[in-house]
Every structure is written in structure tokens, then in C-alpha cells.
Kinemage of the C-alpha trace (Angstrom):
@kinemage 1
@onewidth
@group {chain A} dominant
@subgroup {mainchain}
@vectorlist {calphas} color= white
{ca met a 1} P 9.889 23.586 -47.573
{ca ala a 2} L 9.373 26.935 -45.230
{ca ala a 3} L 9.544 24.537 -42.361
{ca ala a 4} L 12.977 22.346 -44.288
{ca asn a 5} L 14.809 25.703 -45.046
{ca his a 6} L 13.736 26.761 -40.780
{ca ala a 7} L 15.483 22.843 -39.798
{ca arg a 8} L 18.239 23.719 -41.226
{ca leu a 9} L 19.104 27.132 -39.630
{ca glu a 10} L 18.119 25.902 -36.524
{ca asp a 11} L 21.242 23.074 -37.092
{ca leu a 12} L 23.902 26.576 -37.496
{ca gly a 13} L 23.087 27.428 -33.917
{ca his a 14} L 26.199 25.889 -32.449
{ca ile a 15} L 28.521 28.766 -34.625
{ca asp a 16} L 30.125 30.831 -31.685
{ca glu a 17} L 31.036 34.859 -32.018
{ca ala a 18} L 34.434 34.208 -33.736
{ca ala a 19} L 33.435 32.029 -36.185
{ca cys a 20} L 30.241 34.696 -37.137
{ca arg a 21} L 32.976 37.434 -37.329
{ca arg a 22} L 35.049 35.048 -39.609
{ca phe a 23} L 32.052 34.066 -42.044
{ca ala a 24} L 30.769 37.958 -42.128
{ca thr a 25} L 34.595 39.112 -43.075
{ca thr a 26} L 34.290 36.531 -45.794
{ca val a 27} L 30.731 37.720 -47.091
{ca glu a 28} L 32.417 41.136 -46.904
{ca phe a 29} L 35.199 40.237 -48.408
{ca ala a 30} L 33.492 38.228 -51.222
{ca gly a 31} L 30.887 41.053 -52.474
{ca arg a 32} L 33.248 43.734 -52.389
{ca lys a 33} L 32.828 45.596 -55.947
{ca trp a 34} L 35.092 43.391 -58.628
{ca asn a 35} L 36.990 40.684 -56.603
{ca ala a 36} L 34.311 38.085 -57.995
{ca ala a 37} L 34.339 39.908 -61.394
{ca ile a 38} L 38.054 39.060 -60.923
{ca leu a 39} L 37.761 35.912 -59.902
{ca leu a 40} L 35.278 34.953 -62.369
{ca ala a 41} L 37.617 36.469 -65.291
{ca gly a 42} L 40.757 34.430 -63.638
{ca val a 43} L 38.282 31.048 -64.328
{ca arg a 44} L 37.237 32.160 -67.763
{ca gly a 45} L 40.556 32.562 -69.169
{ca ala a 46} L 42.445 35.785 -68.112
{ca arg a 47} L 45.676 35.767 -67.449
{ca arg a 48} L 47.440 39.034 -68.278
{ca phe a 49} L 46.240 42.507 -67.019
{ca ser a 50} L 44.871 43.934 -70.119
{ca glu a 51} L 42.887 40.277 -70.740
{ca tyr a 52} L 41.181 41.308 -66.869
{ca arg a 53} L 40.608 45.239 -68.334
{ca thr a 54} L 38.798 43.742 -70.713
{ca ala a 55} L 36.870 41.135 -69.372
{ca val a 56} L 36.169 43.374 -66.132
{ca thr a 57} L 34.132 46.382 -67.546
{ca gly a 58} L 34.073 49.366 -66.103
{ca ile a 59} L 37.006 49.057 -63.575
{ca ser a 60} L 39.800 51.682 -63.792
{ca asp a 61} L 43.318 50.291 -64.487
{ca arg a 62} L 44.172 52.178 -60.759
{ca leu a 63} L 41.586 49.736 -59.077
{ca leu a 64} L 42.069 46.656 -60.920
{ca ala a 65} L 46.043 46.829 -60.388
{ca ala a 66} L 44.843 47.467 -56.245
{ca arg a 67} L 42.464 44.486 -56.402
{ca leu a 68} L 44.592 42.140 -57.718
{ca arg a 69} L 46.821 43.291 -55.075
{ca glu a 70} L 44.401 41.976 -52.531
{ca leu a 71} L 43.425 38.779 -54.253
{ca glu a 72} L 47.142 37.900 -54.157
{ca ala a 73} L 47.432 39.215 -50.846
{ca glu a 74} L 44.612 37.230 -49.332
{ca gly a 75} L 45.974 33.837 -51.902
{ca leu a 76} L 42.925 34.319 -53.824
{ca ile a 77} L 45.676 34.692 -57.066
{ca glu a 78} L 48.840 33.477 -57.800
{ca arg a 79} L 50.568 36.410 -59.145
{ca his a 80} L 53.337 34.939 -62.187
{ca val a 81} L 56.319 36.860 -63.543
{ca arg a 82} L 58.450 35.339 -66.176
{ca ala a 83} L 61.546 36.865 -67.169
{ca thr a 84} L 61.214 38.104 -70.583
{ca thr a 85} L 61.366 41.349 -72.522
{ca pro a 86} L 59.539 43.354 -71.459
{ca val a 87} L 58.739 41.283 -67.847
{ca thr a 88} L 55.740 39.456 -68.589
{ca ile a 89} L 53.098 39.114 -65.603
{ca ser a 90} L 50.425 37.345 -65.432
{ca tyr a 91} L 47.517 36.034 -63.045
{ca thr a 92} L 45.494 32.991 -62.345
{ca pro a 93} L 43.101 31.770 -59.198
{ca ser a 94} L 44.598 30.103 -56.913
{ca ser a 95} L 42.728 26.577 -55.207
{ca asp a 96} L 41.502 28.916 -52.527
{ca gly a 97} L 40.157 31.884 -55.282
{ca leu a 98} L 38.484 28.569 -57.494
{ca gln a 99} L 36.701 27.278 -54.452
{ca leu a 100} L 35.440 30.764 -53.539
{ca ile a 101} L 33.936 30.707 -57.167
{ca glu a 102} L 32.662 27.591 -56.625
{ca leu a 103} L 30.896 28.446 -53.346
{ca leu a 104} L 29.622 31.606 -54.544
{ca gln a 105} L 27.867 29.233 -57.393
{ca pro a 106} L 25.127 28.608 -55.404
{ca leu a 107} L 24.548 32.155 -54.626
{ca thr a 108} L 24.798 33.475 -57.988
{ca glu a 109} L 22.163 31.085 -59.184
{ca trp a 110} L 19.522 32.313 -56.401
{ca gly a 111} L 20.230 35.969 -57.341
{ca leu a 112} L 19.427 35.117 -61.456
{ca ala a 113} L 16.490 32.797 -59.795
{ca arg a 114} L 15.090 35.414 -57.657
{ca ala a 115} L 15.718 37.535 -61.053
{ca glu a 116} L 13.367 35.729 -62.708
{ca ile a 117} L 10.311 36.393 -60.191
{ca gly a 118} L 8.505 39.092 -60.925
{ca glu a 119} L 7.934 41.590 -57.477
{ca gly a 120} L 4.167 40.544 -56.717
{ca glu a 121} L 5.112 37.125 -57.358
{ca arg a 122} L 7.802 37.359 -54.689
{ca asp a 123} L 7.610 35.889 -51.221
{ca thr a 124} L 8.486 39.293 -49.270
{ca gly a 125} L 9.125 37.438 -45.945
{ca ser a 126} L 6.851 38.949 -43.880
{ca ala a 127} L 5.342 35.719 -42.169
{ca ala a 128} L 7.451 35.373 -38.714
{ca val a 129} L 9.435 32.471 -39.166
{ca ala a 130} L 8.185 29.971 -35.629
């Protein structure tokens, strides 16, 4: 298993420095506190601000509003305004937002699997990779 993983990593040797920077920026953005939780709440049906606030436990109104704006600016959330009285604003994940959630799913599963492994049983990775 480790040899197969190492071989896959060697296949990544063609990635240039610019691609590494883009990857790091993407991982940093996706891993930024609340971003994935907000996107997931949208996938699970949240549309209105109050629904996101309920779904994303612990986030303040101010921070939720800021993150929704950031996700919209990045093209991961779409903001819809309906001319009602009062105005109705809803947020839905864009196709890029849905794609990001799909890409994060294996990472989430990996994290859950690791959480189930006892500390004494976990491979620390201390062996050198040849």
C-alpha cells in the first residue's frame, strides 16, 4: 500500500512552482474556518441567512456575512435577490462550490477514518520513504 502511494506521489513530480502556489492558496481558502461548513450547509438545503446561521453552529452574524461575501466573490456561492417586501436574499452553492464540496469529501472520509483509529494503532509515518 505504501509503495503504491509513493508511486502516485512520484507522478506529481511534474507540478511546477506556480501550480504549487495555486494548490496552497486553494487548500488555505477551503480550509479557512467556516468556509467548508457554510458550503456544506448550502448543499444540505440552507438558503436564507438565518438558515445558514442555524446550520453553522458557533459562527457570529458578522463573520457569516463576511464569509458569504468572500464565497460569493470567489464564485463558490451565488447570491439571489428577489424584489419582495422586505427584499428576500438567498444563497446557493454554485457549480464550483458543489465541485469543491465533492473534492473535500474524500478528505473528510480520511479524517473520520483516522479519528476511529486509536492513537497507539496509528502509523506515525516515521519510516523513511525510499
